[in-house]
C-alpha positions in Angstrom: -56.1 -14.4 96.8 -53.5 -14.3 94.4 -50.6 -16.5 93.5 -47.4 -14.3 93.0 -45.7 -15.8 90.1 -42.0 -14.8 88.7 -41.3 -14.8 85.1 -37.7 -15.0 84.1 -36.6 -11.6 82.6 -33.9 -11.8 79.9 -32.9 -14.9 77.8 -35.5 -17.3 78.8 -38.4 -14.5 78.8 -39.8 -15.1 75.3 -39.5 -18.8 75.6 -41.4 -18.7 78.9 -44.4 -16.5 77.7 -44.8 -18.4 74.6 -44.8 -21.7 76.8 -47.7 -20.2 78.9 -49.5 -18.9 75.8 -49.7 -22.6 74.6 -50.8 -23.6 78.1 -53.7 -21.0 77.8 -52.3 -18.1 79.7 -51.8 -14.6 77.9 -48.8 -12.6 79.4 -48.6 -9.0 78.1 -45.3 -7.3 78.9 -44.4 -3.6 78.7 -40.8 -2.2 78.4 -41.9 0.4 81.1 -43.3 -2.2 83.8 -41.9 -5.1 85.7 -45.4 -6.3 86.3 -47.0 -8.1 83.0 -50.6 -8.4 82.6 -52.0 -12.0 82.7 -55.5 -13.1 81.9 -55.9 -15.2 85.1 -57.4 -13.4 88.0 -55.5 -15.6 90.4 -52.1 -14.8 89.3 -50.0 -11.8 89.7 -46.8 -12.0 87.5 -43.3 -10.3 88.0 -40.6 -10.0 85.8 -37.4 -11.2 87.8 -33.9 -12.3 86.4 -33.5 -16.0 86.7 -30.4 -15.6 88.5 -32.2 -13.9 91.5 -35.7 -15.8 91.0 -34.8 -18.9 93.5 -33.7 -16.4 96.2 -36.9 -14.4 96.1 -39.1 -17.5 96.2 -37.3 -19.0 99.1 -37.6 -15.7 100.9 -41.5 -15.5 100.2 -41.4 -12.6 97.9 -43.0 -14.8 95.3 -44.9 -17.8 95.8 -43.6 -19.4 92.7 -41.3 -18.6 89.7 -39.4 -20.2 86.6 -35.7 -20.5 86.7 -33.0 -22.7 85.7 -31.8 -25.6 88.0 -28.5 -23.7 87.7 -29.5 -20.8 89.7 -31.4 -22.9 92.2 -28.1 -24.8 92.8 -26.0 -21.5 92.7 -28.1 -19.8 95.3 -28.5 -23.3 97.4 -32.2 -22.3 97.6 -34.5 -24.2 99.7 -37.4 -24.5 97.5 -39.7 -27.1 96.2 -39.3 -28.1 92.5 -42.7 -28.2 91.0 -42.0 -29.4 87.5 -39.1 -29.7 85.3 -39.6 -28.0 81.9 -36.9 -28.6 79.4 -36.6 -25.7 77.4 -34.1 -23.0 76.8 -33.5 -19.7 75.1 -33.2 -21.3 71.4 -34.1 -24.8 71.8 -36.2 -27.4 73.7 -33.5 -29.0 75.5 -30.9 -28.8 78.3 -28.3 -26.4 78.6 -24.7 -26.9 79.9 -22.2 -25.1 82.0 -19.0 -26.0 80.7 -15.3 -25.5 81.6 -13.8 -24.1 78.5 -10.2 -22.9 77.6 -8.5 -21.3 74.4 -7.9 -23.7 71.6 -4.1 -23.0 71.7 -3.7 -23.6 75.5 -2.0 -26.7 76.8 -4.8 -27.4 79.3 -6.6 -30.8 79.0 -8.3 -31.6 82.1 -9.7 -29.5 85.0 -6.6 -30.7 87.2 -4.2 -28.7 84.6 -6.0 -25.6 86.0 -4.6 -25.7 89.5 -3.4 -22.4 90.6 -5.3 -20.7 87.5 -7.8 -18.2 87.3 -11.4 -19.2 86.1 -13.8 -16.6 85.1 -17.7 -17.2 85.6 -21.1 -16.0 86.4 -21.7 -19.4 88.2 -19.1 -18.5 91.1 -20.4 -20.8 94.1 -21.2 -24.0 91.7 -17.7 -23.6 89.8 -15.9 -23.5 93.4 -17.9 -26.5 94.7 -17.0 -28.5 91.4 -13.2 -27.6 91.7 -13.1 -28.7 95.4 -14.9 -32.0 94.8 -12.1 -32.5 92.5 -9.4 -31.5 94.5 -8.4 -28.3 92.4 -7.4 -25.0 93.9 -8.1 -22.2 91.3 -9.2 -18.8 91.7 -12.7 -18.3 90.5 -13.7 -14.8 89.6 -17.3 -13.4 89.0 -17.7 -12.4 85.4 -20.1 -9.6 84.6 -20.6 -10.5 81.0 -18.7 -11.3 77.9 -17.0 -14.1 79.5 -16.1 -15.9 76.4 -13.5 -13.0 75.4 -11.6 -13.0 78.9 -9.1 -15.9 78.0 -6.2 -15.9 77.9 -5.6 -12.3 78.9 -7.9 -11.9 81.7 -8.4 -15.7 82.7 -6.9 -18.9 82.0 -10.5 -20.7 81.6 -14.0 -20.0 81.9 -17.1 -21.7 83.2 -19.9 -20.6 80.8 -23.3 -21.9 79.9 -23.9 -23.2 76.1 -26.9 -24.7 74.2 -25.0 -25.4 71.1 -21.2 -24.7 71.7 -21.4 -22.1 68.6 -20.4 -19.1 70.5 -17.3 -20.9 72.3 -16.1 -22.0 68.7 -16.5 -18.4 67.4 -14.2 -17.4 70.2 -11.9 -20.2 69.6 -12.2 -22.1 72.8 -12.8 -25.6 73.3 -14.6 -27.4 75.8 -12.5 -29.4 78.7 -15.4 -30.8 81.0 -19.1 -30.4 81.6 -19.5 -28.7 85.1 -23.4 -29.0 85.1 -26.4 -29.7 83.3 -29.4 -27.5 83.5 -33.0 -26.9 82.6 -35.8 -24.7 83.5 -37.9 -25.4 86.4 -41.1 -24.3 88.1 -40.2 -23.6 91.7 -42.4 -22.9 94.6 -41.9 -21.2 98.1 -42.3 -24.0 100.9 -44.9 -22.3 102.6 -46.9 -21.7 99.5 -46.4 -25.0 98.5 -48.2 -26.4 101.7 -51.0 -23.6 101.7 -54.0 -25.9 100.1 -55.2 -23.2 97.6 -51.7 -22.2 96.3 -50.8 -25.7 95.9 -53.8 -26.7 94.0 -53.2 -23.6 91.7 -49.5 -24.7 91.0 -50.7 -28.1 90.4 -53.1 -26.9 87.6 -50.3 -24.8 86.0 -48.0 -27.6 86.1 -50.5 -29.9 84.4 -51.1 -27.3 81.6 -47.4 -26.5 81.0 -46.6 -30.1 80.8 -49.2 -30.4 78.5 -47.8 -27.7 76.2 -44.3 -29.0 76.5 -46.0 -32.5 75.3 -47.3 -30.7 72.1 -44.3 -29.1 70.9 -43.2 -30.1 67.7 -46.3 -32.3 67.2 -49.6 -31.9 65.2 -52.7 -33.5 64.9 -54.0 -35.3 61.6 -57.6 -36.5 60.6 -58.5 -38.3 57.6 -61.3 -40.4 56.1 -60.6 -44.0 54.8 -62.8 -46.7 53.6 -62.9 -49.7 55.8 -61.3 -52.0 53.3 -58.4 -49.6 53.3 -58.2 -49.1 56.8 -55.2 -51.8 57.5 -53.1 -50.0 54.8 -53.6 -46.7 56.4 -52.8 -47.8 59.8 -49.5 -49.5 58.7 -48.5 -45.9 57.4 -49.4 -44.1 60.7 -47.1 -44.0 63.8 -49.2 -42.7 67.0 -48.8 -41.4 70.4 -50.5 -44.6 71.5 -53.3 -45.8 69.1 -55.3 -43.8 66.5 -58.7 -43.0 67.3 -61.1 -44.4 64.9 -64.9 -43.5 64.6 -67.8 -44.8 62.4 -68.9 -42.2 59.9 -72.6 -41.9 58.7 -71.7 -44.2 55.8 -70.7 -47.4 57.2 -68.2 -48.2 54.7 -66.1 -45.2 56.0 -64.4 -44.4 59.2 -62.5 -41.4 60.4 -58.9 -41.7 61.7 -57.4 -39.0 64.4 -53.7 -39.4 65.5 -51.1 -37.2 66.8 -47.8 -37.3 64.7 -44.3 -35.7 64.9 -44.4 -32.4 62.7 -41.2 -33.5 61.1 -42.8 -36.4 59.8 -45.8 -35.1 58.4 -44.4 -34.2 55.0 -43.4 -37.9 54.3 -46.6 -39.6 55.8 -49.2 -37.5 54.1 -48.2 -38.7 50.5 -48.0 -42.2 51.8 -51.6 -42.1 53.4 -53.0 -40.7 50.0 -51.5 -43.8 48.3 -52.9 -46.1 51.1 -56.5 -44.7 50.2 -56.9 -41.9 52.8 -59.1 -38.9 51.8 -59.9 -35.6 53.5 -56.6 -35.5 55.1 -56.6 -32.5 57.8 -53.3 -31.3 59.7 -54.0 -29.0 62.5 -51.7 -27.6 65.4 -51.7 -28.9 68.9 -51.4 -26.5 72.0 -51.6 -29.2 74.8 -51.4 -33.0 75.0 -52.3 -33.9 78.7 -51.3 -37.4 79.3 
């Protein structure tokens, strides 16, 4: 038996494959194949665009897949959310679908767009958003390059953004946020109630969460004399409490902890001043809570 798993092709592809690598799965893609190789005999992968993933998972073509919550909602797909994974193309945070207009336009709120044209790839979600606010605008599907359409081809757009830099580069300003989204591992309902497939999905969830927890963190090992231990511990933040173990010399102990990588450059000199020796920084692939 195999679990058929969809990997998002396109903007999320590289970040997803890297996350799986950190979780312990090596996925090898080829420009000539939509079926990546994976070093787990229980998994069979297929590259599918994120926009279509939820539909194929719902229909059972795939047992599970990774896609954005935005596309699950856009397709109104009846699927199981196995786990939220907050990563995107460029960052490890959520993305936003925003309503944006030209800087020079008079539109200040969504209500100012009544009777106007809005271009977007997220048509159904935008229509529901407008209906909930009592706004009647024409929503047109955009095949791409949505930012260049106002003001000649549309009065406004609904577009996804991580940083807002592309919108600013095209002289657009954000009016409102339509939807926040993040990557999800979703599963087909029948696959989720299958004992073997659910167990496999729960294992994948555990490993992916562990890989997410490790992002931006490193491990730190060091030796310190017992008389200096309190000073060292005062310098160290920790995920919980540092692990302290006895060395062969009873006057010395080893300390092992986890730190935010961005803090290490300031903490290591302070540790040295506090009496730490043999300081070793090492990368982390997974932290399983």
